[in-house]
ZATOR-666039 format. One record per residue (C-alpha): residue number from 1; residue in three letters; x, y, z. Coordinates in steps of 0.02 Angstrom, whole numbers, plus 50000, padded with zeros to 5 digits. Each point is the difference from the previous one (the first is absolute). Example, Ala and Ser with C-alpha at 12.3 -4.5 7.8 and 13.67 -1.06 7.14 Angstrom:
2
resi/resn/xx/yy/zz
1/ALA/50615/49775/50390
2/SER/50069/50172/49967
// end
This chain:
368
resi/resn/xx/yy/zz
1/MET/59781/55405/57647
2/SER/49941/50204/50016
3/PRO/49953/50065/49845
4/LYS/50107/50136/49935
5/HIS/49990/50200/50014
6/VAL/50020/50088/49840
7/VAL/50109/50160/50029
8/PHE/49989/50132/49847
9/LYS/50172/50066/49973
10/LYS/50070/50135/49892
11/VAL/50181/50073/49971
12/SER/50074/50186/49920
13/ARG/50067/49974/49862
14/ASP/50152/50031/50100
15/LYS/49997/49877/50122
16/SER/50001/50123/50126
17/VAL/49846/49973/50067
18/ALA/49863/49884/49996
19/VAL/49832/49987/50086
20/TYR/49910/49827/50078
21/MET/49832/50005/50036
22/ALA/49870/49837/50061
23/LYS/49859/50081/49924
24/ARG/49920/50135/49871
25/ASP/49835/50007/50046
26/PHE/49937/50086/50142
27/VAL/49823/49996/50092
28/ASP/49909/50155/50049
29/HIS/49897/49919/50147
30/CYS/49866/50138/50017
31/ASP/50063/50030/50151
32/SER/50193/49978/49972
33/VAL/50120/49954/49852
34/ASP/50127/49872/49984
35/PRO/50178/50099/50031
36/VAL/50135/49981/49878
37/ASP/50145/49925/50045
38/GLY/50171/49942/49920
39/VAL/50202/49983/50012
40/ILE/50108/50090/49881
41/VAL/50178/49944/49963
42/ILE/50151/50096/49962
43/ASP/50172/49995/49926
44/PRO/50123/50143/50102
45/ALA/50118/49961/49837
46/GLN/49864/50079/49876
47/LEU/49953/50132/50110
48/LYS/50158/50106/50023
49/GLY/49941/50083/50172
50/LYS/49837/50009/49944
51/LYS/49815/49989/50083
52/VAL/49870/49887/49977
53/TYR/49826/50057/50012
54/VAL/49814/49887/49984
55/MET/49831/50101/49932
56/LEU/49847/49955/50008
57/SER/49884/50106/49872
58/CYS/49830/50011/49961
59/THR/49968/50068/49793
60/PHE/49830/50054/49916
61/ARG/50027/50028/49816
62/TYR/49871/50059/49883
63/GLY/50073/49964/49836
64/ARG/50160/49962/49913
65/GLN/50165/50104/50044
66/ASP/49985/50057/49815
67/MET/49880/50085/50024
68/ASP/50035/50136/50117
69/VAL/49959/50169/49950
70/MET/50079/50151/50026
71/GLY/50127/49912/50155
72/VAL/49856/49950/50111
73/ALA/50002/49785/50000
74/PHE/49853/49913/50017
75/ARG/50070/49934/50162
76/ARG/49980/50030/50176
77/ASP/50113/49916/50154
78/LEU/49861/49989/50099
79/PHE/50079/49918/50165
80/VAL/50228/49988/49986
81/VAL/50102/49952/50149
82/THR/50192/49956/49992
83/ARG/50106/49940/50129
84/GLN/50168/49956/50029
85/VAL/50070/49816/50010
86/TYR/50207/50034/49999
87/PRO/50069/50048/50093
88/GLU/49881/49934/50125
89/LEU/49911/50122/50106
90/GLN/49931/49876/50108
91/ASP/50045/49833/50064
92/LYS/49925/49845/49875
93/GLU/49902/49954/50140
94/LYS/49914/50117/50031
95/LEU/49950/50005/49802
96/THR/49977/49800/49986
97/HIS/49816/49999/49998
98/THR/49960/49817/49930
99/ARG/50066/49863/50014
100/VAL/50029/49996/49807
101/GLN/50099/50121/50054
102/GLN/50121/49937/50144
103/LYS/50006/49820/49865
104/LEU/50065/50129/49859
105/LEU/50140/50101/50104
106/HIS/50052/49846/50050
107/LYS/50025/49905/49859
108/LEU/50081/50149/49903
109/GLY/50122/50057/50125
110/ASP/50071/50170/50050
111/ASN/49969/50110/49857
112/ALA/49796/49967/50023
113/TYR/49895/50109/50047
114/PRO/49812/50010/50071
115/PHE/49889/50134/49949
116/PHE/49814/50031/50049
117/PHE/49861/50105/49969
118/GLU/49818/50026/50044
119/PHE/49864/50083/49880
120/PRO/49907/50120/50057
121/ASP/49816/50005/50016
122/ASN/49956/50114/49855
123/LEU/50074/49917/49866
124/PRO/49893/49917/49848
125/CYS/50030/49813/49950
126/SER/50109/49926/49822
127/VAL/49881/50064/49855
128/SER/50024/50027/49800
129/LEU/49898/50005/49852
130/GLN/50029/49850/49869
131/PRO/50070/50072/49860
132/GLY/49947/49965/49817
133/PRO/50114/49883/49896
134/ASN/50048/50151/49885
135/ASP/50038/50078/50191
136/VAL/50202/50056/50007
137/GLY/50087/50076/50164
138/LYS/49948/50031/50182
139/LYS/49811/49968/50027
140/CYS/49881/50078/50138
141/ALA/50057/49939/50137
142/VAL/49983/50008/50202
143/GLU/50195/49913/50043
144/PHE/50100/49972/50120
145/GLU/50178/49975/50011
146/VAL/50153/49958/50113
147/LYS/50185/50076/49940
148/ALA/50154/49956/50067
149/PHE/50136/50109/49935
150/CYS/50162/50052/50047
151/GLY/50078/50211/50009
152/GLU/50076/50137/50110
153/ASN/49834/50065/50049
154/GLN/49838/49955/49970
155/ASP/49952/50134/49899
156/GLU/50115/50002/49876
157/LYS/49987/49924/49846
158/ILE/49956/49786/49969
159/ASP/50108/49918/49904
160/LYS/49924/49833/49906
161/GLN/50152/49918/50024
162/SER/49999/49997/50176
163/SER/49826/49974/50035
164/VAL/49850/49891/50034
165/ARG/49815/50020/49927
166/LEU/49868/49869/50093
167/THR/49812/50021/49963
168/ILE/49886/49926/50133
169/ARG/49824/50016/50022
170/LYS/49909/50065/50125
171/ILE/49819/49884/49999
172/GLN/49816/50012/50059
173/PHE/49931/49878/50117
174/SER/49826/50035/50107
175/PRO/49922/49872/50094
176/GLU/49842/49939/49955
177/ASN/49862/50057/50060
178/THR/49828/49854/49994
179/GLU/49856/50094/50091
180/VAL/49989/50132/49859
181/ALA/49903/49918/49814
182/PRO/50003/50146/49899
183/PHE/49816/50064/49935
184/ALA/49935/50098/49870
185/ASP/49808/50022/49931
186/MET/49889/50110/49907
187/THR/49846/50051/49932
188/PHE/49936/50066/49869
189/GLU/49842/50050/49926
190/PHE/49943/50051/49818
191/LEU/49883/50102/49918
192/MET/49863/49886/49937
193/SER/50000/49868/50129
194/GLU/49886/49976/50156
195/LYS/50160/49902/50086
196/PRO/50193/50017/50033
197/LEU/50120/49906/49947
198/HIS/50135/49951/50157
199/ILE/50225/49940/49970
200/LYS/50048/49933/50144
201/LEU/50213/49962/50003
202/SER/50102/49936/50140
203/LEU/50180/49927/50032
204/PRO/50006/49833/50134
205/LYS/50160/50096/50059
206/GLU/50085/50152/50001
207/THR/50164/49946/49996
208/PHE/50076/49888/49830
209/TYR/50189/49944/49985
210/HIS/50095/50000/49813
211/GLY/49956/49847/49919
212/GLU/49818/50006/50094
213/PRO/49845/49998/49892
214/VAL/49894/50111/50030
215/LYS/49798/49954/50041
216/ALA/49865/50110/49959
217/ASN/49819/49971/50035
218/VAL/49889/50102/49910
219/GLU/49799/49990/50025
220/ILE/49900/50113/49882
221/THR/49812/49987/50017
222/ASN/49927/50080/49841
223/SER/49805/50041/50049
224/SER/50004/50156/49887
225/SER/49908/50007/49808
226/ARG/50207/49987/49958
227/SER/50103/49875/49947
228/ILE/50183/49946/50059
229/LYS/50141/49936/49860
230/ASP/50170/49977/49977
231/ILE/50055/49983/50192
232/SER/50182/50041/50011
233/LEU/50131/50003/50160
234/SER/50163/50058/50013
235/VAL/50136/50051/50128
236/GLU/50086/50184/49949
237/GLN/50175/50041/50084
238/VAL/49984/50185/50032
239/THR/50186/50093/50011
240/ASN/49994/50203/50075
241/VAL/50174/50085/49965
242/VAL/50000/50110/50128
243/LEU/50165/50074/50019
244/TYR/50015/50135/49837
245/SER/49839/49980/49917
246/ASN/49874/49893/50055
247/ASP/49978/49901/49845
248/LYS/49866/49842/50024
249/TYR/50037/49840/49904
250/VAL/49856/49873/50001
251/LYS/50011/49840/49922
252/SER/49923/49840/49989
253/VAL/50094/49834/50090
254/ALA/49848/49880/49979
255/LYS/49846/49999/49919
256/GLU/49853/49878/49992
257/GLU/49891/50029/49839
258/PRO/49814/49867/50023
259/GLU/49887/50103/49920
260/ASP/49897/49911/50110
261/SER/49831/50098/49994
262/VAL/49847/50020/50111
263/PRO/49833/50016/49935
264/SER/49874/50128/50066
265/GLY/49910/49911/50160
266/THR/50110/49883/50000
267/THR/50184/50004/50124
268/LEU/50169/49929/49994
269/LYS/50121/49948/50141
270/LYS/50182/49945/49948
271/GLU/50190/49987/50046
272/TYR/50111/50080/49884
273/THR/50174/49959/50011
274/LEU/50124/50101/49948
275/TYR/50193/49973/49993
276/PRO/50100/50159/50031
277/LEU/50161/49926/49942
278/LEU/50153/50082/49928
279/ALA/50024/49837/49860
280/TYR/49863/50065/49935
281/ASN/50048/50186/50008
282/LYS/50200/49983/49914
283/ASP/50073/50125/49876
284/ARG/49815/50126/50040
285/ARG/50100/50178/50023
286/GLY/49935/50089/50179
287/ILE/49953/49859/50104
288/ALA/50086/50043/50181
289/LEU/50073/49865/50051
290/ASP/50121/49966/50153
291/GLY/50165/50033/49991
292/ARG/50110/49889/49872
293/LEU/50139/49951/50049
294/LYS/50149/49927/49856
295/HIS/49944/49845/49952
296/GLU/49862/49956/50109
297/ASP/49799/49997/49976
298/THR/49890/50113/50077
299/ASN/49823/50024/50025
300/LEU/49882/50126/49967
301/ALA/50027/50153/50108
302/SER/49934/49976/50210
303/SER/49859/50129/50050
304/SER/50076/50150/50084
305/ILE/49978/50008/50208
306/VAL/50023/50202/50040
307/LYS/50030/50003/50176
308/GLN/49920/50141/50087
309/GLU/50083/50159/50013
310/VAL/50105/49950/49870
311/LEU/49970/50087/49850
312/LYS/49948/49958/49817
313/GLU/50106/50085/49888
314/VAL/50165/49936/50083
315/GLN/49919/49812/49933
316/GLY/50052/50038/49818
317/MET/49867/49891/49949
318/LEU/49834/49931/50089
319/ILE/49933/49843/49933
320/SER/49845/49929/50049
321/TYR/49873/49875/49898
322/LYS/49813/50006/49969
323/VAL/49869/49871/49937
324/VAL/49885/50066/49869
325/LEU/49837/49926/49943
326/LYS/49930/50046/49837
327/MET/49830/49946/49877
328/ILE/49883/50069/49848
329/PHE/49824/50058/50033
330/ALA/49895/49969/49886
331/TYR/49859/50123/49948
332/MET/49869/49980/49866
333/PHE/50089/50151/49892
334/GLY/50197/49915/50030
335/ASP/50104/49947/50084
336/ILE/50094/50099/50142
337/GLN/50160/49953/50089
338/HIS/50007/50029/50176
339/GLU/50127/49974/50124
340/PRO/49978/50011/50165
341/ASP/50126/50109/50139
342/ASP/50154/49907/50046
343/MET/49912/49894/50139
344/VAL/50124/49916/50092
345/PHE/50216/50057/50016
346/GLU/50104/49882/50056
347/ASP/50174/49990/50038
348/PHE/50118/49866/49952
349/LYS/50120/49922/50109
350/ARG/50187/49937/49946
351/ALA/50012/49817/49987
352/TYR/50087/49900/50107
353/LEU/50200/50032/50018
354/LYS/50102/49863/49953
355/GLY/50050/49914/50158
356/VAL/49901/50083/50080
357/VAL/49813/49958/50071
358/TYR/49919/50173/50001
359/GLY/49917/50094/49843
360/ASP/50030/50146/49915
361/ASP/49839/50090/49929
362/ASP/49856/50068/50069
363/GLU/49836/50051/49995
364/SER/49854/50116/50057
365/PRO/49854/50083/49952
366/THR/50007/50191/49985
367/GLU/49830/50061/49949
368/ALA/49861/49912/49889
// end
């Protein structure tokens, strides 16, 4: 017995139009993006001679709707395309691109019409900032939506009773690069100390998927006269809001504090394991997430992969991750906390999609 194929369905309040889609997650494979396709079912009696349109949009929202100032909304349409579905302008066969569409058209009858969209190369992926427990209204997000509606023309005001809105997600996938093993090393020299302190931080690979632990190798050769104590590592998520404001948010999403020490004249070689998971960061305001669909869980946001010749400003929000090593130098006259430069930047790949064999968050170092 073959497994059942889930189809998402949504009907307008007046029953004039209904949308059927085989999936709501569409993967950006870096060199191509899954197309958006589905079927619209109409009720000619309810339409009363009106036309039916379908729209694909990408919107960046920065702040709630009630925060609009002097008529200027904190939102921007990054991409909008609208196509007429009924009366049909092309034969159904020319607009039918998938087997699921063919099956739906056969099952739903003569009042079913296919639609098909392709994403342009310059669009960002779905991402949203996690609201706090007491926050209300729309969240800061890059969102994608499919909307079907009827009217005399596509520019007239849309009647909510005769329209259907379905949120979808564009999610990032990047193939794993096994040839690159990120590392960074630094040497510190101290006053009144003849020999230096050498620190090396390395990762076994540059790509990690959601749910996968990050293993960091630390090597410290302390030939100096100072002692090292309270070593800690963390994975930090960096969110840059590049549209409107250039705001920057840095949030620790995983931390390991073993309080290891390295006395003068000794060495330390140790592997630390970090778990950057949304499960440990729920209800933390400002954490960037992959776009969330209603009643469905999600993950920490995938790292942004900006393609060549694409302006960063049109991405809305840029996400990156870095592994940070901290420690305290113990001087004879007291302790001084030292935080080396961000040593390795990592891009997180999205977790494996439901029912799909590939992964969907990425990682690659950007600087040391």
